[in-house]
C-alpha positions in Angstrom: 31.4 30.8 35.4 29.8 27.1 36.1 31.4 24.6 38.2 32.7 21.6 36.2 30.4 18.5 37.0 31.3 15.7 39.8 31.8 13.2 37.2 31.3 10.3 39.7 28.1 12.1 40.7 26.6 12.4 37.1 28.0 8.9 36.4 25.6 7.7 39.5 22.8 10.2 38.3 22.8 8.4 34.8 23.4 4.9 36.7 19.9 5.9 39.0 18.1 6.9 36.0 18.8 3.6 34.2 17.5 1.6 37.3 14.5 3.3 37.7 13.5 3.5 34.1 14.4 6.6 33.1 16.7 8.3 30.7 17.2 12.4 30.0 16.3 14.3 27.2 19.5 16.2 26.7 21.6 12.7 25.5 19.1 12.1 22.8 17.8 15.2 21.7 19.1 14.5 17.9 17.3 11.1 18.0 14.1 12.2 19.5 13.7 15.3 17.6 15.2 15.6 14.0 15.6 18.7 12.0 13.6 16.6 9.1 12.7 13.0 9.5 15.3 10.8 9.8 13.6 7.2 8.7 15.3 4.0 9.6 13.4 2.3 6.7 15.3 2.6 3.6 14.2 3.3 0.0 14.3 -0.2 -1.7 13.3 -1.6 -5.2 12.1 -5.6 -5.5 12.0 -7.0 -9.0 8.6 -8.9 -10.1 10.3 -11.9 -11.5 12.3 -12.5 -8.2 9.2 -12.4 -6.2 7.2 -14.4 -8.5 9.9 -17.0 -8.9 10.2 -17.3 -5.3 6.2 -17.2 -4.7 6.1 -19.9 -7.4 8.3 -22.3 -5.2 6.4 -21.6 -2.0 3.5 -22.8 -4.1 5.3 -26.4 -4.7 6.3 -26.3 -1.2 4.1 -24.8 1.4 0.6 -25.7 1.2 -2.4 -23.2 2.0 -5.0 -23.5 4.4 -5.9 -23.2 8.1 -3.0 -22.3 10.4 -0.8 -20.6 7.7 -4.3 -19.3 6.4 -2.1 -17.4 3.6 0.7 -18.0 1.2 1.8 -14.4 1.4 5.5 -13.3 1.4 6.0 -9.9 2.8 8.7 -7.6 1.5 11.2 -6.7 4.4 12.3 -3.3 4.5 16.3 -3.5 4.7 16.5 -0.7 7.5 13.9 -2.2 9.6 15.2 -5.6 10.3 13.9 -8.1 12.3 10.2 -6.9 11.3 8.0 -8.1 8.3 7.1 -4.3 7.3 8.0 -2.5 4.3 7.7 0.8 5.8 6.7 2.0 9.4 3.3 1.9 9.1 2.6 -0.3 6.2 3.0 -4.0 5.0 3.1 -5.7 1.5 3.3 -9.0 0.5 3.0 -11.0 -2.7 0.2 -13.9 -2.4 0.1 -16.9 -4.4 -2.7 -19.3 -5.0 -2.5 -22.2 -6.7 -4.9 -24.0 -9.2 -8.1 -25.0 -7.3 -6.9 -23.7 -3.7 -9.1 -22.2 -1.4 -7.4 -20.1 1.4 -10.2 -20.3 4.4 -11.9 -17.3 5.7 -10.9 -15.3 8.5 -11.1 -11.3 9.8 -8.8 -9.2 11.5 -8.9 -5.2 12.5 -6.3 -4.5 10.0 -7.5 -2.9 6.7 -6.4 -4.6 3.7 -6.6 -4.6 -0.1 -5.4 -6.6 -3.0 -3.9 -5.3 -6.3 -3.7 -7.3 -9.5 -0.6 -6.7 -11.7 -1.5 -10.1 -14.0 -3.8 -13.0 -14.5 -7.4 -13.9 -13.4 -9.4 -16.4 -12.0 -9.6 -15.7 -8.4 -12.2 -14.6 -6.8 -12.0 -13.1 -2.9 -14.8 -13.3 -1.0 -15.4 -10.6 1.5 -18.2 -10.9 4.1 -20.1 -13.4 1.8 -19.8 -11.5 -1.5 -17.7 -13.2 -4.5 -15.5 -10.5 -5.8 -13.9 -11.1 -9.1 -10.2 -10.5 -9.2 -8.6 -9.2 -12.5 -5.5 -7.6 -14.1 -5.5 -3.7 -13.0 -8.2 -4.4 -10.3 -7.9 -2.6 -7.1 -10.2 -4.8 -4.2 -10.5 -3.8 -0.7 -11.1 -5.8 2.4 -11.7 -3.2 5.3 -10.9 -4.3 8.8 -13.2 -6.7 10.7 -15.0 -8.1 7.1 -14.6 -12.0 6.8 -12.6 -12.6 3.5 -11.1 -15.7 1.7 -10.0 -16.5 -1.7 -11.0 -19.4 -4.0 -9.1 -20.1 -7.5 -11.5 -21.9 -9.9 -8.9 -22.1 -12.6 -6.1 -24.9 -13.3 -3.5 -21.8 -13.3 -1.9 -20.4 -10.4 -2.2 -16.5 -10.0 -0.4 -13.8 -7.8 -1.0 -10.4 -6.6 0.3 -7.8 -3.7 -1.6 -7.5 -0.5 -1.1 -4.2 1.5 -2.1 -3.5 4.9 -1.9 -1.3 7.6 -0.1 -4.3 10.2 2.9 -2.1 11.7 0.5 0.6 12.6 -2.1 -1.7 14.4 0.5 -3.7 15.8 2.3 -0.2 17.2 -1.0 1.0 18.7 -2.3 -2.4 20.0 -5.6 -2.2 18.3 -5.4 -5.8 16.6 -8.1 -8.5 16.9 -8.4 -11.6 14.9 -10.9 -14.2 14.4 -11.1 -17.6 12.1 -14.2 -18.3 9.7 -15.3 -20.8 7.4 -13.1 -23.4 6.1 -13.5 -22.8 3.0 -15.2 -19.7 1.5 -19.1 -18.9 2.7 -19.8 -18.6 -1.1 -18.0 -20.2 -3.8 -19.9 -18.9 -6.6 -17.9 -16.9 -9.5 -20.0 -14.2 -10.7 -18.7 -11.4 -13.2 -19.9 -8.6 -11.1 -20.6 -8.5 -7.3 -23.2 -7.5 -5.1 -21.2 -4.7 -4.1 -20.4 -3.5 -7.5 -24.0 -3.8 -8.7 -24.8 -1.4 -5.9 -22.1 0.9 -5.9 -20.5 1.2 -8.6 -22.6 3.6 -10.9 -20.5 7.1 -11.4 -21.8 10.2 -9.6 -25.0 7.7 -8.3 -25.6 6.6 -4.5 -28.3 4.2 -3.2 -31.0 6.3 -1.3 -30.8 3.0 1.1 -27.0 3.8 2.2 -26.8 7.7 2.7 -24.9 7.1 5.9 -21.4 7.7 5.5 -18.7 4.9 6.1 -15.6 4.6 7.4 -14.3 2.6 4.6 -15.4 2.3 1.0 -18.3 -0.1 0.7 -17.2 -0.9 -3.2 -15.1 -4.4 -2.9 -13.3 -3.9 -6.6 -12.3 -0.8 -8.5 -12.3 -2.3 -12.0 -9.1 -1.6 -14.5 -11.3 -0.3 -17.0 -12.7 2.6 -15.2 -9.2 3.7 -14.2 -7.6 3.1 -17.4 -10.3 5.1 -19.2 -9.9 8.0 -16.7 -6.2 8.2 -17.2 -6.7 8.1 -20.9 -9.4 11.1 -20.9 -6.6 13.4 -18.5 -4.2 12.9 -20.8 -6.6 13.6 -23.9 -7.9 16.8 -22.3 -4.0 17.8 -21.7 -3.6 17.4 -25.4 -6.7 19.7 -26.3 -5.4 22.3 -23.7 -7.4 21.8 -20.8 -5.9 21.8 -17.2 -6.5 17.9 -16.1 -3.1 16.6 -15.2 -1.0 17.0 -12.1 2.0 17.6 -14.4 2.9 17.6 -18.0 2.6 14.5 -19.3 1.2 12.9 -15.9 -2.0 11.8 -15.3 -3.3 10.6 -11.8 -6.0 9.3 -10.1 -7.0 8.5 -6.2 -9.6 5.9 -5.3 -12.4 6.9 -3.2 -15.0 6.1 -0.8 -18.5 7.0 -2.7 -20.0 7.4 0.6 -17.9 10.1 1.8 -15.4 11.1 -1.3 -12.2 10.5 1.1 -10.1 7.5 1.0 -10.8 4.2 0.4 -9.5 3.1 4.2 -9.3 4.7 7.0 -5.3 4.2 7.3 -4.4 3.7 3.5 -4.7 5.9 0.8 -4.5 4.4 -2.8 -3.5 6.0 -6.1 -2.8 5.4 -9.9 -0.5 7.3 -12.0 0.2 7.5 -15.7 3.5 8.8 -17.3 3.7 9.5 -21.2 6.8 8.2 -22.7 9.8 10.7 -21.5 7.8 12.3 -19.0 10.0 12.9 -15.5 8.1 14.3 -12.3 9.5 16.7 -10.0 11.3 16.0 -7.2 9.3 15.6 -3.9 9.9 15.3 -0.3 6.9 14.1 1.5 6.1 13.1 5.0 4.7 9.6 5.5 5.4 6.2 3.4 4.6 5.2 0.2 4.7 1.8 -1.5 4.8 2.1 -5.8 4.0 -1.1 -8.0 4.8 -0.7 -11.5 1.5 -1.9 -13.5 3.1 -1.6 -17.3 6.2 0.0 -19.0 9.5 0.7 -18.2 11.6 3.6 -16.6 13.6 4.7 -13.7 12.8 6.1 -10.2 15.6 8.2 -8.5 14.8 7.5 -4.6 17.2 9.7 -2.2 19.5 10.6 -5.3 19.8 7.4 -6.5 18.5 6.2 -10.1 17.4 2.8 -10.4 15.6 1.1 -13.3 12.1 -0.6 -13.2 9.7 -2.5 -15.4 6.4 -4.1 -15.0 5.5 -5.7 -11.6 8.8 -4.3 -9.6 8.0 -2.5 -6.6 9.7 0.1 -4.5 9.4 1.7 -1.3 9.8 5.9 -0.3 10.4 6.6 3.4 9.4 9.7 4.7 11.1 12.5 3.4 13.2 10.7 0.9 13.1 12.4 -2.1 11.8 10.6 -5.4 11.2 11.8 -9.0 10.0 9.0 -11.7 11.3 9.1 -15.2 9.0 7.1 -17.8 11.2 5.2 -20.6 7.8 4.0 -22.4 4.1 4.7 -21.4 4.6 4.2 -17.7 1.5 3.4 -15.1 1.9 2.8 -11.6 -0.1 1.8 -8.6 0.7 3.4 -5.5 -0.5 3.3 -1.9 0.6 5.0 1.2 -0.4 6.3 4.9 -1.6 9.6 4.0 -5.0 9.4 5.7 -3.1 8.8 9.0 -0.7 11.6 8.3 -3.2 14.1 7.2 -5.7 13.1 10.5 -2.7 13.9 12.6 -2.0 17.2 10.8 1.6 16.0 9.8 1.4 16.2 6.0 3.9 18.3 4.5 5.5 18.0 1.2 8.6 20.0 -0.5 9.7 20.5 -4.0 12.7 22.0 -5.0 12.5 25.2 -7.1 14.4 23.3 -9.9 12.4 20.2 -9.5 15.4 18.2 -9.6 
């Protein structure tokens, strides 16, 4: 038989652990090594109407410029209070730029993108290259690229920003540097220089044959995304295998120099569901954020169904089950931490046998 522990001695042992900055594994095994992922982050939905209204109020009251740099309002996960994070590895915000405003240039180690759900008239200038921002466009700002924004119209514009700020902060890799007080090129061309060089399907400039960590293409235009999704569903109608599920077309934005993800820490996709389509239920390792680009439907997050419509955003924490039901045709933009999860060998997906 094992002797009963000496309670006084055990209490002193734990006190000595604490005094020497130690903690025993046996008192916290379930927290450190759960049977399945047990995220602190919660599944949550943000309404675009609310976000846009608050961003408009900020536009009336808060100037944009050096110091604050950006009029960006972060979406805070209710399970991660005290942070500005939508998920443990991802940051997401609505950014609002008023008429004729300019956000000054800066650069940082963190990788970033913009996705535009409505509007046009703003150019983001990335390493001196002015890139038009329009509805449905996915735009990149890889880490350590100088970037600023200028609005050439009399109308405000809002979009979402996605960055790997939480991951960068956790790993202590962040640097930041101020740039020009305005932007280095205030031109407003319809096509950026990066698109002129890189946006030709299946073709690669022989002057740029080395692989790059991040995609050199600054803008992935809506007309190409829309056409690709339309053709997938048309091929499905013709009896050819082209969709990920019946009635569910999807594309992944890729780095043309490697065929891999556009950024080393962020994966981006676009999904289209026919009216009446429901995806199979999935559990996935890693966090993802979705924005409804157009249409209406519902999303089931951890067994709880919530309605969504144009502009709404929702977050799916690691291993929380999700499925999507399209009421109308439903177009959705998605970004996640897939490159990190894959590179570290943690990727895992579970689809229940009945798919529900």
